[in-house]
N, C-alpha and C positions, 0 to 999 in steps of 0.2 A: 971264161976270164971278165970279170966285172969291171964295170961304168967308172970309170976314174973321177973321183968326187969334183973336179975341176970343174967337169965336163955335164955332170947331173943339173937337171933343172929345178932352181931352188924353191922348197915347200914353203910359202907362205902362210901362216897361221893368222886367223882373223883375232882377237883379243876379243872383240865386242862380241862377234859371234859363242865364242867361247864361255866368256860370262854368261849370255843369255840363256845357254843352253844348262849351263850349273843352277842357276836360277829359278831353269823351269823344274829342274830335278828335284829341289828345295821346295819346292810349295805344295800346300797340302791339298789333296784333292780328296779326301771327304772326312767326316767326323762324326761321332758317339758317344754318345751323353755316355757319363760315368753316374750310375744308379746305386752300388753297392758301398757307397762311403769310402771308398779309397781315397786317402789322402796323400799330398807332396809333402816329405820332408826337408827342412832346409837349416841353414845355422846361420847365426850374425857372431859379426866379428866382437862385436863387445860381449857376446855370452857365448862363448866358445863350446863349454861343455853342457851346454843346452841344445835339445833338438825342437823344433817346431813345425807343427801339421797345420797343413791347409786344404780343404776339399780338394780334389781334382774334378773340376766342370767336366771336361768332355777328355776323350783319346780321338786323336788324329793321325792321318797316313798320308806320306808325304809321295809324289810322284816318284822318288828311288826307292819306296817300300820300308823307310822309317818309321817308326810308331812309337807315339810319345806322348804323354798326360799334358793337358794343357789346365792353364790357371790363367784368371784376370789378373794383370799384374803390372801397376801402373798405368799405361798407355795402349795397351793391347794384349788380347788373350796370346799369352806366351807357353812355350814349349817349356817345361819343368826344368828339364837337362839342360839349357841355357842360361841360366840363372845364375850368375856368378858376382856376385855383386856384394864387397865387405860388409857394406853398410846395411843394406836393404835385405839380402838375403842368399846364401849359396846353397844350391840342389845339393842334396844328399841322396835321395833316394826314393821310396814308395814306404806305404805303409796300409795294411789291412786292418783294421781297428776291432774288426768279431774277431780275427786269430792273433792279432799281433806280431804277425809275420812282417819284416823288414825284405823289400824288395828292391832291387838295384837296375828294376825295368820293368815296362809296362808288361802286364800279365799275361799269360799264353792265350785265355781266351779273348784277351779285346783284340791283341793281335789278330788272331781266327777270323772274328769277328768282321774285322776293317777289312782284312783280306780280301776275302768275299764281298765286303757291296762294295769293294773298291774296284772289284772285278764284273761285278753285274751293272754298277752305276757306272761305265766306261763311255763318259760322255765324249766326241767328236771335240777336234781342236778345233776356234773360232779367232777369226781378228778381234770381235767385240768382244767386252766383258760381260758374262752371263752371270746367271744364279744358279749355284747349284744344289745347295742344302739350307733347309732351315732347321735352327738347332734351338730348343727350348730352353731359358734359366731355370733352373731349378734348385738356387741357391740363393735367390735374394739381392742377386747383385745388382750393384748400384754404380751411377755413375757420377760422377764431379763435372759439370757441365760450364765450359770460360769461354764466353765470346770474343774477349778482345782483354787487352793488358787492364783497364782503368773501369770494367763493367762488373756488376756482381755476376755472381754464379748460381749456378742451381742443381740442386742434388734430384737425381731422376732414376727411377727403378727400369732395370733392363728385361724385357720381356723375353729377349732372343737373340738369337745371334743370326746371320747371314755368310754363308761362304759361298765367294766368288768364284768364279774361272780361273780367275788370276793367284787364285791361294790367300786372296784379301778377306778378312772375317771383320766383320762390322757388328756392334751392338745397335740391338734396336728399342727406339725409347720413343714414347707416346709423343704425339701432337696433340694437348690439349684444345686444338681449334679446330677439330677434326671429330665427325662423328664415329661412337665407338661404342661396341657393345661388350659386356662383361661374361665370362671373363676374357682378358684380350690375351690371341693367338700369335704365335710369331709371324704367320702370314698374313694379317689384316694391313688391311692399306691406313691406317690410323697410327704406324710405328714408321721410322724414319733410321736411315743410320746415322749415328752418333757424328762422326767426324764429316759429315756433308753439312753439317749447320753448324758446328761448335769448332771453335779455334783448340782446343783443349779439353779434353776427355779423359780423367783419371777414373778409374776404377776402384771400391772399395766393397770388403764383404758385408753383410745383412747386420754382423754386432757393430761395426764400425760405423755404417750408416745411419743407425738407429742412435748411437751417440752421437752423430752431427744433429739426427733429428729433435735431440732431448735437448741439446745444447749442454752438451759436457763440456768444461772449460777445458780441462788438458787435453781435450781431443781437439776443441775449438780453436786452442793455440796451437796444437801441432796443424792444423790445414792452413791457420793463417798463414804460420813462417812457410807452408811447402808452398801455395798459391804464390806468396810473395816472392819467393825463389825461382818461379815458372819464367823460362826465358820470351 
């Protein structure tokens, strides 16, 4: 005979603990560079009949085993499938430019690579946030750095990315006041995580960064509007 419901002890669910467990399962645990030119495809609401391509920088695997493409987007290295903004871009899928094949999910060989790497580099959890992995930037990505609302902005090259044990991914920028050797490598001590010094960090592809460097009028006008709208 079962226990009457009224006499059973109430089961208390700690929502904060549940949220922490969910976030832990969502964190990135390993990265793999994209070296074969695969692209993310996205669509703009202003031009719904066209597809736009952006090179995938890396592939990532989360604690829960989900593999996803990653691109430098706005202020962070962003999972492709989460892009869902009518103005800036809505994710459609991936494209292999060599075969022109369209993919709705990451390629199988990258899934296998990351699953094996995550199993091999299975770090024990610690209370302190630790550095897990260095990833070189192979696309010439740049960062627009803003220190305060009224101060000047700087355009700096990104030399690599750091993955930390809490899933945070930081862009690495050069500290010009420190001694350094060329070529600069992601593990060099002359590099620092962008958000550790700058209030806002926006990411740009190499082509856009070169237009800014060359003072292209249309690009500078769009940049001024973007910086002006920064909260």
